[in-house]
mmJSON file of the N, C-alpha and C atoms, coordinates in Angstrom:
{"data_MODEL":{"atom_site":{
"group_PDB":["ATOM","ATOM","ATOM","ATOM","ATOM","ATOM","ATOM","ATOM","ATOM","ATOM","ATOM","ATOM","ATOM","ATOM","ATOM","ATOM","ATOM","ATOM","ATOM","ATOM","ATOM","ATOM","ATOM","ATOM","ATOM","ATOM","ATOM","ATOM","ATOM","ATOM","ATOM","ATOM","ATOM","ATOM","ATOM","ATOM","ATOM","ATOM","ATOM","ATOM","ATOM","ATOM","ATOM","ATOM","ATOM","ATOM","ATOM","ATOM","ATOM","ATOM","ATOM","ATOM","ATOM","ATOM","ATOM","ATOM","ATOM","ATOM","ATOM","ATOM","ATOM","ATOM","ATOM","ATOM","ATOM","ATOM","ATOM","ATOM","ATOM","ATOM","ATOM","ATOM","ATOM","ATOM","ATOM","ATOM","ATOM","ATOM","ATOM","ATOM","ATOM","ATOM","ATOM","ATOM","ATOM","ATOM","ATOM","ATOM","ATOM","ATOM","ATOM","ATOM","ATOM","ATOM","ATOM","ATOM","ATOM","ATOM","ATOM","ATOM","ATOM","ATOM","ATOM","ATOM","ATOM","ATOM","ATOM","ATOM","ATOM","ATOM","ATOM","ATOM","ATOM","ATOM","ATOM","ATOM","ATOM","ATOM","ATOM","ATOM","ATOM","ATOM","ATOM","ATOM","ATOM","ATOM","ATOM","ATOM","ATOM","ATOM","ATOM","ATOM","ATOM","ATOM","ATOM","ATOM","ATOM","ATOM","ATOM","ATOM","ATOM","ATOM","ATOM","ATOM","ATOM","ATOM","ATOM","ATOM","ATOM","ATOM","ATOM","ATOM","ATOM","ATOM","ATOM","ATOM","ATOM","ATOM","ATOM","ATOM","ATOM","ATOM","ATOM","ATOM","ATOM","ATOM","ATOM","ATOM","ATOM","ATOM","ATOM","ATOM","ATOM","ATOM","ATOM","ATOM","ATOM","ATOM","ATOM","ATOM","ATOM","ATOM","ATOM","ATOM","ATOM","ATOM","ATOM","ATOM","ATOM","ATOM","ATOM","ATOM","ATOM","ATOM","ATOM","ATOM","ATOM","ATOM","ATOM","ATOM","ATOM","ATOM","ATOM","ATOM","ATOM","ATOM","ATOM","ATOM","ATOM","ATOM","ATOM","ATOM","ATOM","ATOM","ATOM","ATOM"],
"id":[1,2,3,4,5,6,7,8,9,10,11,12,13,14,15,16,17,18,19,20,21,22,23,24,25,26,27,28,29,30,31,32,33,34,35,36,37,38,39,40,41,42,43,44,45,46,47,48,49,50,51,52,53,54,55,56,57,58,59,60,61,62,63,64,65,66,67,68,69,70,71,72,73,74,75,76,77,78,79,80,81,82,83,84,85,86,87,88,89,90,91,92,93,94,95,96,97,98,99,100,101,102,103,104,105,106,107,108,109,110,111,112,113,114,115,116,117,118,119,120,121,122,123,124,125,126,127,128,129,130,131,132,133,134,135,136,137,138,139,140,141,142,143,144,145,146,147,148,149,150,151,152,153,154,155,156,157,158,159,160,161,162,163,164,165,166,167,168,169,170,171,172,173,174,175,176,177,178,179,180,181,182,183,184,185,186,187,188,189,190,191,192,193,194,195,196,197,198,199,200,201,202,203,204,205,206,207,208,209,210,211,212,213,214,215,216],
"type_symbol":["N","C","C","N","C","C","N","C","C","N","C","C","N","C","C","N","C","C","N","C","C","N","C","C","N","C","C","N","C","C","N","C","C","N","C","C","N","C","C","N","C","C","N","C","C","N","C","C","N","C","C","N","C","C","N","C","C","N","C","C","N","C","C","N","C","C","N","C","C","N","C","C","N","C","C","N","C","C","N","C","C","N","C","C","N","C","C","N","C","C","N","C","C","N","C","C","N","C","C","N","C","C","N","C","C","N","C","C","N","C","C","N","C","C","N","C","C","N","C","C","N","C","C","N","C","C","N","C","C","N","C","C","N","C","C","N","C","C","N","C","C","N","C","C","N","C","C","N","C","C","N","C","C","N","C","C","N","C","C","N","C","C","N","C","C","N","C","C","N","C","C","N","C","C","N","C","C","N","C","C","N","C","C","N","C","C","N","C","C","N","C","C","N","C","C","N","C","C","N","C","C","N","C","C","N","C","C","N","C","C","N","C","C","N","C","C"],
"label_atom_id":["N","CA","C","N","CA","C","N","CA","C","N","CA","C","N","CA","C","N","CA","C","N","CA","C","N","CA","C","N","CA","C","N","CA","C","N","CA","C","N","CA","C","N","CA","C","N","CA","C","N","CA","C","N","CA","C","N","CA","C","N","CA","C","N","CA","C","N","CA","C","N","CA","C","N","CA","C","N","CA","C","N","CA","C","N","CA","C","N","CA","C","N","CA","C","N","CA","C","N","CA","C","N","CA","C","N","CA","C","N","CA","C","N","CA","C","N","CA","C","N","CA","C","N","CA","C","N","CA","C","N","CA","C","N","CA","C","N","CA","C","N","CA","C","N","CA","C","N","CA","C","N","CA","C","N","CA","C","N","CA","C","N","CA","C","N","CA","C","N","CA","C","N","CA","C","N","CA","C","N","CA","C","N","CA","C","N","CA","C","N","CA","C","N","CA","C","N","CA","C","N","CA","C","N","CA","C","N","CA","C","N","CA","C","N","CA","C","N","CA","C","N","CA","C","N","CA","C","N","CA","C","N","CA","C","N","CA","C","N","CA","C","N","CA","C","N","CA","C","N","CA","C"],
"label_alt_id":[null,null,null,null,null,null,null,null,null,null,null,null,null,null,null,null,null,null,null,null,null,null,null,null,null,null,null,null,null,null,null,null,null,null,null,null,null,null,null,null,null,null,null,null,null,null,null,null,null,null,null,null,null,null,null,null,null,null,null,null,null,null,null,null,null,null,null,null,null,null,null,null,null,null,null,null,null,null,null,null,null,null,null,null,null,null,null,null,null,null,null,null,null,null,null,null,null,null,null,null,null,null,null,null,null,null,null,null,null,null,null,null,null,null,null,null,null,null,null,null,null,null,null,null,null,null,null,null,null,null,null,null,null,null,null,null,null,null,null,null,null,null,null,null,null,null,null,null,null,null,null,null,null,null,null,null,null,null,null,null,null,null,null,null,null,null,null,null,null,null,null,null,null,null,null,null,null,null,null,null,null,null,null,null,null,null,null,null,null,null,null,null,null,null,null,null,null,null,null,null,null,null,null,null,null,null,null,null,null,null,null,null,null,null,null,null],
"label_comp_id":["MET","MET","MET","HIS","HIS","HIS","ALA","ALA","ALA","VAL","VAL","VAL","PRO","PRO","PRO","THR","THR","THR","LEU","LEU","LEU","ILE","ILE","ILE","GLY","GLY","GLY","PRO","PRO","PRO","ASP","ASP","ASP","HIS","HIS","HIS","ARG","ARG","ARG","LEU","LEU","LEU","GLN","GLN","GLN","ASP","ASP","ASP","GLY","GLY","GLY","ALA","ALA","ALA","PRO","PRO","PRO","ALA","ALA","ALA","LEU","LEU","LEU","SER","SER","SER","SER","SER","SER","THR","THR","THR","GLN","GLN","GLN","GLN","GLN","GLN","VAL","VAL","VAL","VAL","VAL","VAL","GLU","GLU","GLU","LEU","LEU","LEU","ILE","ILE","ILE","ALA","ALA","ALA","ASP","ASP","ASP","LEU","LEU","LEU","ASP","ASP","ASP","ARG","ARG","ARG","ALA","ALA","ALA","GLY","GLY","GLY","VAL","VAL","VAL","THR","THR","THR","TRP","TRP","TRP","THR","THR","THR","ASN","ASN","ASN","ILE","ILE","ILE","PRO","PRO","PRO","PRO","PRO","PRO","LEU","LEU","LEU","ALA","ALA","ALA","PRO","PRO","PRO","GLY","GLY","GLY","PRO","PRO","PRO","ARG","ARG","ARG","SER","SER","SER","LEU","LEU","LEU","ALA","ALA","ALA","GLY","GLY","GLY","TYR","TYR","TYR","LEU","LEU","LEU","GLU","GLU","GLU","TYR","TYR","TYR","LEU","LEU","LEU","GLU","GLU","GLU","TRP","TRP","TRP","ALA","ALA","ALA","ALA","ALA","ALA","THR","THR","THR","GLU","GLU","GLU","VAL","VAL","VAL","MET","MET","MET","PRO","PRO","PRO","ALA","ALA","ALA","PHE","PHE","PHE"],
"label_asym_id":["A","A","A","A","A","A","A","A","A","A","A","A","A","A","A","A","A","A","A","A","A","A","A","A","A","A","A","A","A","A","A","A","A","A","A","A","A","A","A","A","A","A","A","A","A","A","A","A","A","A","A","A","A","A","A","A","A","A","A","A","A","A","A","A","A","A","A","A","A","A","A","A","A","A","A","A","A","A","A","A","A","A","A","A","A","A","A","A","A","A","A","A","A","A","A","A","A","A","A","A","A","A","A","A","A","A","A","A","A","A","A","A","A","A","A","A","A","A","A","A","A","A","A","A","A","A","A","A","A","A","A","A","A","A","A","A","A","A","A","A","A","A","A","A","A","A","A","A","A","A","A","A","A","A","A","A","A","A","A","A","A","A","A","A","A","A","A","A","A","A","A","A","A","A","A","A","A","A","A","A","A","A","A","A","A","A","A","A","A","A","A","A","A","A","A","A","A","A","A","A","A","A","A","A","A","A","A","A","A","A","A","A","A","A","A","A"],
"label_entity_id":["1","1","1","1","1","1","1","1","1","1","1","1","1","1","1","1","1","1","1","1","1","1","1","1","1","1","1","1","1","1","1","1","1","1","1","1","1","1","1","1","1","1","1","1","1","1","1","1","1","1","1","1","1","1","1","1","1","1","1","1","1","1","1","1","1","1","1","1","1","1","1","1","1","1","1","1","1","1","1","1","1","1","1","1","1","1","1","1","1","1","1","1","1","1","1","1","1","1","1","1","1","1","1","1","1","1","1","1","1","1","1","1","1","1","1","1","1","1","1","1","1","1","1","1","1","1","1","1","1","1","1","1","1","1","1","1","1","1","1","1","1","1","1","1","1","1","1","1","1","1","1","1","1","1","1","1","1","1","1","1","1","1","1","1","1","1","1","1","1","1","1","1","1","1","1","1","1","1","1","1","1","1","1","1","1","1","1","1","1","1","1","1","1","1","1","1","1","1","1","1","1","1","1","1","1","1","1","1","1","1","1","1","1","1","1","1"],
"label_seq_id":[1,1,1,2,2,2,3,3,3,4,4,4,5,5,5,6,6,6,7,7,7,8,8,8,9,9,9,10,10,10,11,11,11,12,12,12,13,13,13,14,14,14,15,15,15,16,16,16,17,17,17,18,18,18,19,19,19,20,20,20,21,21,21,22,22,22,23,23,23,24,24,24,25,25,25,26,26,26,27,27,27,28,28,28,29,29,29,30,30,30,31,31,31,32,32,32,33,33,33,34,34,34,35,35,35,36,36,36,37,37,37,38,38,38,39,39,39,40,40,40,41,41,41,42,42,42,43,43,43,44,44,44,45,45,45,46,46,46,47,47,47,48,48,48,49,49,49,50,50,50,51,51,51,52,52,52,53,53,53,54,54,54,55,55,55,56,56,56,57,57,57,58,58,58,59,59,59,60,60,60,61,61,61,62,62,62,63,63,63,64,64,64,65,65,65,66,66,66,67,67,67,68,68,68,69,69,69,70,70,70,71,71,71,72,72,72],
"pdbx_PDB_ins_code":[null,null,null,null,null,null,null,null,null,null,null,null,null,null,null,null,null,null,null,null,null,null,null,null,null,null,null,null,null,null,null,null,null,null,null,null,null,null,null,null,null,null,null,null,null,null,null,null,null,null,null,null,null,null,null,null,null,null,null,null,null,null,null,null,null,null,null,null,null,null,null,null,null,null,null,null,null,null,null,null,null,null,null,null,null,null,null,null,null,null,null,null,null,null,null,null,null,null,null,null,null,null,null,null,null,null,null,null,null,null,null,null,null,null,null,null,null,null,null,null,null,null,null,null,null,null,null,null,null,null,null,null,null,null,null,null,null,null,null,null,null,null,null,null,null,null,null,null,null,null,null,null,null,null,null,null,null,null,null,null,null,null,null,null,null,null,null,null,null,null,null,null,null,null,null,null,null,null,null,null,null,null,null,null,null,null,null,null,null,null,null,null,null,null,null,null,null,null,null,null,null,null,null,null,null,null,null,null,null,null,null,null,null,null,null,null],
"Cartn_x":[161.962,161.235,160.079,158.926,157.539,156.636,156.03,154.591,153.891,153.167,152.171,151.127,150.197,148.693,147.627,146.86,146.214,145.02,144.443,143.345,142.192,142.447,141.221,140.844,139.889,139.372,138.914,138.809,138.583,137.589,136.354,134.739,135.022,136.393,136.988,136.357,136.173,135.54,136.76,136.878,138.011,137.583,138.51,138.754,138.421,137.601,137.312,138.554,139.216,139.972,141.241,141.041,141.764,142.52,143.703,144.049,143.757,143.41,142.898,144.007,144.172,145.527,145.097,146.025,145.507,146.525,147.342,148.758,149.236,149.677,150.246,151.38,151.993,153.184,153.047,152.172,151.682,151.31,150.594,150.341,151.545,152.44,153.872,154.65,154.783,155.386,155.207,153.518,152.641,153.003,153.02,153.347,154.817,155.85,157.064,157.218,156.682,156.787,156.311,155.393,154.812,155.819,156.3,157.598,158.433,159.24,160.397,160.276,158.824,158.386,158.664,158.309,158.704,157.204,156.24,155.131,154.994,154.521,154.413,153.109,151.938,150.913,149.854,149.479,148.824,147.608,147.101,146.252,146.441,146.463,146.486,144.977,145.485,144.406,144.389,142.859,142.404,142.509,142.993,143.01,141.634,141.16,140.074,139.535,137.928,137.517,137.023,137.845,137.517,136.573,136.534,135.459,134.048,133.283,131.853,130.722,131.793,130.953,131.177,131.28,131.924,132.824,132.822,133.567,134.842,134.233,135.305,136.392,135.83,136.308,137.579,137.007,137.799,139.268,138.897,140.088,140.699,140.427,141.261,142.143,141.659,142.429,143.895,143.283,144.346,145.182,144.802,145.918,146.602,146.348,147.027,147.965,147.401,148.357,149.501,149.199,150.085,151.244,150.572,150.985,152.056,151.112,151.982,152.338,152.121,152.652,154.148,153.879,155.64,156.741,156.299,157.133,157.644,157.453,157.317,158.154],
"Cartn_y":[235.245,235.165,234.841,235.464,235.408,234.68,233.97,233.167,234.095,233.396,233.936,233.81,234.831,234.175,233.961,233.156,232.562,233.144,233.931,234.846,234.048,233.035,232.441,230.896,230.425,229.3,228.758,227.181,226.26,226.278,227.278,227.615,228.777,228.993,229.95,231.843,231.488,232.707,233.674,234.783,235.494,234.659,234.373,233.986,234.733,234.625,235.583,235.615,236.759,237.527,237.369,237.6,237.473,239.152,239.56,240.798,241.814,242.749,243.606,244.447,244.34,244.953,246.257,247.277,248.32,249.768,248.891,249.941,248.929,249.6,248.716,248.038,248.754,248.035,246.785,246.82,245.374,244.241,244.881,243.645,243.567,244.302,243.572,243.07,243.07,242.521,240.994,240.999,239.432,238.946,239.807,238.64,238.105,238.924,238.851,237.604,237.748,236.583,235.161,235.344,234.092,233.501,234.629,234.293,233.857,234.399,233.685,232.125,231.811,230.524,229.731,229.826,229.591,229.24,229.814,230.2,231.028,229.997,230.45,231.735,231.573,231.924,232.154,233.675,234.139,235.005,235.674,236.686,237.82,239.114,240.208,240.881,240.515,240.935,242.443,242.924,244.559,245.051,246.196,246.536,246.995,247.002,246.892,247.944,248.037,246.503,246.57,246.5,245.947,246.489,246.31,247.035,246.186,247.76,247.617,247.94,248.203,248.31,248.442,248.117,248.059,249.154,250.483,251.429,251.255,250.757,250.353,249.149,248.104,247.075,247.539,248.484,248.843,249.815,250.558,251.291,250.224,249.171,247.804,247.344,246.86,246.476,247.622,249.127,249.776,250.163,250.206,249.986,248.852,247.357,246.274,246.27,247.062,246.925,248.229,249.085,250.262,250.331,250.123,249.83,248.518,247.575,246.411,245.278,245.168,244.569,244.823,246.068,246.754,246.204,245.936,245.109,244.052,242.989,242.082,242.048],
"Cartn_z":[214.244,213.823,214.782,214.68,215.918,215.715,216.573,215.842,214.993,214.096,213.064,213.654,214.064,214.749,213.46,213.721,212.954,212.827,212.108,212.103,211.26,210.489,209.819,210.615,210.87,211.211,210.229,210.967,210.126,209.368,209.683,209.017,208.023,208.396,207.0,207.394,208.693,209.363,210.501,210.27,211.381,213.051,213.274,214.48,215.648,216.441,218.07,218.409,218.498,219.25,218.872,217.355,216.433,216.108,216.198,216.188,215.375,215.71,214.445,214.006,212.783,211.969,211.741,212.201,212.25,211.163,210.774,210.294,208.878,207.99,206.939,207.328,208.402,208.828,209.525,209.98,210.595,209.38,208.31,207.873,206.804,206.418,205.75,206.828,207.84,208.628,209.384,209.238,209.361,208.075,206.673,205.358,205.479,205.871,205.972,206.647,207.861,208.747,207.98,207.306,206.239,205.709,204.787,203.914,204.18,205.64,206.177,207.057,207.142,207.365,206.344,204.921,203.95,203.102,203.412,202.976,201.516,200.225,199.169,198.827,199.201,198.825,200.142,200.044,201.137,200.668,201.259,200.977,201.584,201.332,202.324,202.92,204.045,205.039,205.12,205.163,204.926,206.5,206.637,207.997,208.097,209.893,210.489,210.23,210.194,209.787,209.178,207.906,206.724,205.542,204.408,203.54,203.695,203.733,203.912,202.86,201.441,200.221,199.205,197.963,196.57,196.846,197.059,197.078,197.997,199.092,200.434,199.861,199.277,198.594,197.882,196.763,195.7,196.215,197.511,198.336,198.784,199.626,199.943,198.514,197.754,196.635,196.188,195.995,195.679,196.874,198.06,199.031,199.049,198.859,198.894,197.621,196.591,195.301,195.468,195.789,196.162,197.785,198.223,199.635,200.063,200.14,200.785,200.018,198.327,197.393,197.049,196.803,196.581,197.512,198.798,199.763,199.723,198.664,198.225,196.809],
"occupancy":[1.0,1.0,1.0,1.0,1.0,1.0,1.0,1.0,1.0,1.0,1.0,1.0,1.0,1.0,1.0,1.0,1.0,1.0,1.0,1.0,1.0,1.0,1.0,1.0,1.0,1.0,1.0,1.0,1.0,1.0,1.0,1.0,1.0,1.0,1.0,1.0,1.0,1.0,1.0,1.0,1.0,1.0,1.0,1.0,1.0,1.0,1.0,1.0,1.0,1.0,1.0,1.0,1.0,1.0,1.0,1.0,1.0,1.0,1.0,1.0,1.0,1.0,1.0,1.0,1.0,1.0,1.0,1.0,1.0,1.0,1.0,1.0,1.0,1.0,1.0,1.0,1.0,1.0,1.0,1.0,1.0,1.0,1.0,1.0,1.0,1.0,1.0,1.0,1.0,1.0,1.0,1.0,1.0,1.0,1.0,1.0,1.0,1.0,1.0,1.0,1.0,1.0,1.0,1.0,1.0,1.0,1.0,1.0,1.0,1.0,1.0,1.0,1.0,1.0,1.0,1.0,1.0,1.0,1.0,1.0,1.0,1.0,1.0,1.0,1.0,1.0,1.0,1.0,1.0,1.0,1.0,1.0,1.0,1.0,1.0,1.0,1.0,1.0,1.0,1.0,1.0,1.0,1.0,1.0,1.0,1.0,1.0,1.0,1.0,1.0,1.0,1.0,1.0,1.0,1.0,1.0,1.0,1.0,1.0,1.0,1.0,1.0,1.0,1.0,1.0,1.0,1.0,1.0,1.0,1.0,1.0,1.0,1.0,1.0,1.0,1.0,1.0,1.0,1.0,1.0,1.0,1.0,1.0,1.0,1.0,1.0,1.0,1.0,1.0,1.0,1.0,1.0,1.0,1.0,1.0,1.0,1.0,1.0,1.0,1.0,1.0,1.0,1.0,1.0,1.0,1.0,1.0,1.0,1.0,1.0,1.0,1.0,1.0,1.0,1.0,1.0],
"B_iso_or_equiv":[0.0,0.0,0.0,0.0,0.0,0.0,0.0,0.0,0.0,0.0,0.0,0.0,0.0,0.0,0.0,0.0,0.0,0.0,0.0,0.0,0.0,0.0,0.0,0.0,0.0,0.0,0.0,0.0,0.0,0.0,0.0,0.0,0.0,0.0,0.0,0.0,0.0,0.0,0.0,0.0,0.0,0.0,0.0,0.0,0.0,0.0,0.0,0.0,0.0,0.0,0.0,0.0,0.0,0.0,0.0,0.0,0.0,0.0,0.0,0.0,0.0,0.0,0.0,0.0,0.0,0.0,0.0,0.0,0.0,0.0,0.0,0.0,0.0,0.0,0.0,0.0,0.0,0.0,0.0,0.0,0.0,0.0,0.0,0.0,0.0,0.0,0.0,0.0,0.0,0.0,0.0,0.0,0.0,0.0,0.0,0.0,0.0,0.0,0.0,0.0,0.0,0.0,0.0,0.0,0.0,0.0,0.0,0.0,0.0,0.0,0.0,0.0,0.0,0.0,0.0,0.0,0.0,0.0,0.0,0.0,0.0,0.0,0.0,0.0,0.0,0.0,0.0,0.0,0.0,0.0,0.0,0.0,0.0,0.0,0.0,0.0,0.0,0.0,0.0,0.0,0.0,0.0,0.0,0.0,0.0,0.0,0.0,0.0,0.0,0.0,0.0,0.0,0.0,0.0,0.0,0.0,0.0,0.0,0.0,0.0,0.0,0.0,0.0,0.0,0.0,0.0,0.0,0.0,0.0,0.0,0.0,0.0,0.0,0.0,0.0,0.0,0.0,0.0,0.0,0.0,0.0,0.0,0.0,0.0,0.0,0.0,0.0,0.0,0.0,0.0,0.0,0.0,0.0,0.0,0.0,0.0,0.0,0.0,0.0,0.0,0.0,0.0,0.0,0.0,0.0,0.0,0.0,0.0,0.0,0.0,0.0,0.0,0.0,0.0,0.0,0.0],
"pdbx_formal_charge":[null,null,null,null,null,null,null,null,null,null,null,null,null,null,null,null,null,null,null,null,null,null,null,null,null,null,null,null,null,null,null,null,null,null,null,null,null,null,null,null,null,null,null,null,null,null,null,null,null,null,null,null,null,null,null,null,null,null,null,null,null,null,null,null,null,null,null,null,null,null,null,null,null,null,null,null,null,null,null,null,null,null,null,null,null,null,null,null,null,null,null,null,null,null,null,null,null,null,null,null,null,null,null,null,null,null,null,null,null,null,null,null,null,null,null,null,null,null,null,null,null,null,null,null,null,null,null,null,null,null,null,null,null,null,null,null,null,null,null,null,null,null,null,null,null,null,null,null,null,null,null,null,null,null,null,null,null,null,null,null,null,null,null,null,null,null,null,null,null,null,null,null,null,null,null,null,null,null,null,null,null,null,null,null,null,null,null,null,null,null,null,null,null,null,null,null,null,null,null,null,null,null,null,null,null,null,null,null,null,null,null,null,null,null,null,null],
"auth_seq_id":[1,1,1,2,2,2,3,3,3,4,4,4,5,5,5,6,6,6,7,7,7,8,8,8,9,9,9,10,10,10,11,11,11,12,12,12,13,13,13,14,14,14,15,15,15,16,16,16,17,17,17,18,18,18,19,19,19,20,20,20,21,21,21,22,22,22,23,23,23,24,24,24,25,25,25,26,26,26,27,27,27,28,28,28,29,29,29,30,30,30,31,31,31,32,32,32,33,33,33,34,34,34,35,35,35,36,36,36,37,37,37,38,38,38,39,39,39,40,40,40,41,41,41,42,42,42,43,43,43,44,44,44,45,45,45,46,46,46,47,47,47,48,48,48,49,49,49,50,50,50,51,51,51,52,52,52,53,53,53,54,54,54,55,55,55,56,56,56,57,57,57,58,58,58,59,59,59,60,60,60,61,61,61,62,62,62,63,63,63,64,64,64,65,65,65,66,66,66,67,67,67,68,68,68,69,69,69,70,70,70,71,71,71,72,72,72],
"auth_comp_id":["MET","MET","MET","HIS","HIS","HIS","ALA","ALA","ALA","VAL","VAL","VAL","PRO","PRO","PRO","THR","THR","THR","LEU","LEU","LEU","ILE","ILE","ILE","GLY","GLY","GLY","PRO","PRO","PRO","ASP","ASP","ASP","HIS","HIS","HIS","ARG","ARG","ARG","LEU","LEU","LEU","GLN","GLN","GLN","ASP","ASP","ASP","GLY","GLY","GLY","ALA","ALA","ALA","PRO","PRO","PRO","ALA","ALA","ALA","LEU","LEU","LEU","SER","SER","SER","SER","SER","SER","THR","THR","THR","GLN","GLN","GLN","GLN","GLN","GLN","VAL","VAL","VAL","VAL","VAL","VAL","GLU","GLU","GLU","LEU","LEU","LEU","ILE","ILE","ILE","ALA","ALA","ALA","ASP","ASP","ASP","LEU","LEU","LEU","ASP","ASP","ASP","ARG","ARG","ARG","ALA","ALA","ALA","GLY","GLY","GLY","VAL","VAL","VAL","THR","THR","THR","TRP","TRP","TRP","THR","THR","THR","ASN","ASN","ASN","ILE","ILE","ILE","PRO","PRO","PRO","PRO","PRO","PRO","LEU","LEU","LEU","ALA","ALA","ALA","PRO","PRO","PRO","GLY","GLY","GLY","PRO","PRO","PRO","ARG","ARG","ARG","SER","SER","SER","LEU","LEU","LEU","ALA","ALA","ALA","GLY","GLY","GLY","TYR","TYR","TYR","LEU","LEU","LEU","GLU","GLU","GLU","TYR","TYR","TYR","LEU","LEU","LEU","GLU","GLU","GLU","TRP","TRP","TRP","ALA","ALA","ALA","ALA","ALA","ALA","THR","THR","THR","GLU","GLU","GLU","VAL","VAL","VAL","MET","MET","MET","PRO","PRO","PRO","ALA","ALA","ALA","PHE","PHE","PHE"],
"auth_asym_id":["A","A","A","A","A","A","A","A","A","A","A","A","A","A","A","A","A","A","A","A","A","A","A","A","A","A","A","A","A","A","A","A","A","A","A","A","A","A","A","A","A","A","A","A","A","A","A","A","A","A","A","A","A","A","A","A","A","A","A","A","A","A","A","A","A","A","A","A","A","A","A","A","A","A","A","A","A","A","A","A","A","A","A","A","A","A","A","A","A","A","A","A","A","A","A","A","A","A","A","A","A","A","A","A","A","A","A","A","A","A","A","A","A","A","A","A","A","A","A","A","A","A","A","A","A","A","A","A","A","A","A","A","A","A","A","A","A","A","A","A","A","A","A","A","A","A","A","A","A","A","A","A","A","A","A","A","A","A","A","A","A","A","A","A","A","A","A","A","A","A","A","A","A","A","A","A","A","A","A","A","A","A","A","A","A","A","A","A","A","A","A","A","A","A","A","A","A","A","A","A","A","A","A","A","A","A","A","A","A","A","A","A","A","A","A","A"],
"auth_atom_id":["N","CA","C","N","CA","C","N","CA","C","N","CA","C","N","CA","C","N","CA","C","N","CA","C","N","CA","C","N","CA","C","N","CA","C","N","CA","C","N","CA","C","N","CA","C","N","CA","C","N","CA","C","N","CA","C","N","CA","C","N","CA","C","N","CA","C","N","CA","C","N","CA","C","N","CA","C","N","CA","C","N","CA","C","N","CA","C","N","CA","C","N","CA","C","N","CA","C","N","CA","C","N","CA","C","N","CA","C","N","CA","C","N","CA","C","N","CA","C","N","CA","C","N","CA","C","N","CA","C","N","CA","C","N","CA","C","N","CA","C","N","CA","C","N","CA","C","N","CA","C","N","CA","C","N","CA","C","N","CA","C","N","CA","C","N","CA","C","N","CA","C","N","CA","C","N","CA","C","N","CA","C","N","CA","C","N","CA","C","N","CA","C","N","CA","C","N","CA","C","N","CA","C","N","CA","C","N","CA","C","N","CA","C","N","CA","C","N","CA","C","N","CA","C","N","CA","C","N","CA","C","N","CA","C","N","CA","C","N","CA","C","N","CA","C","N","CA","C","N","CA","C"],
"pdbx_PDB_model_num":[1,1,1,1,1,1,1,1,1,1,1,1,1,1,1,1,1,1,1,1,1,1,1,1,1,1,1,1,1,1,1,1,1,1,1,1,1,1,1,1,1,1,1,1,1,1,1,1,1,1,1,1,1,1,1,1,1,1,1,1,1,1,1,1,1,1,1,1,1,1,1,1,1,1,1,1,1,1,1,1,1,1,1,1,1,1,1,1,1,1,1,1,1,1,1,1,1,1,1,1,1,1,1,1,1,1,1,1,1,1,1,1,1,1,1,1,1,1,1,1,1,1,1,1,1,1,1,1,1,1,1,1,1,1,1,1,1,1,1,1,1,1,1,1,1,1,1,1,1,1,1,1,1,1,1,1,1,1,1,1,1,1,1,1,1,1,1,1,1,1,1,1,1,1,1,1,1,1,1,1,1,1,1,1,1,1,1,1,1,1,1,1,1,1,1,1,1,1,1,1,1,1,1,1,1,1,1,1,1,1,1,1,1,1,1,1]
}}}
């Protein structure tokens, strides 16, 4: 297991220098690392640059439900 990067700072904002997630596989691996570390609750981070509209957010939710969640 490798170190899990901290994406969110204490003010609940994306950290400067946080790695941009660019593939579903990266997200699955990140969550799998958290699972192996004993984390029982997390969120599914969006791929960069993240949703910028309601339609984009709905696409993000569909992607999370159909591409990421089935891996767990």
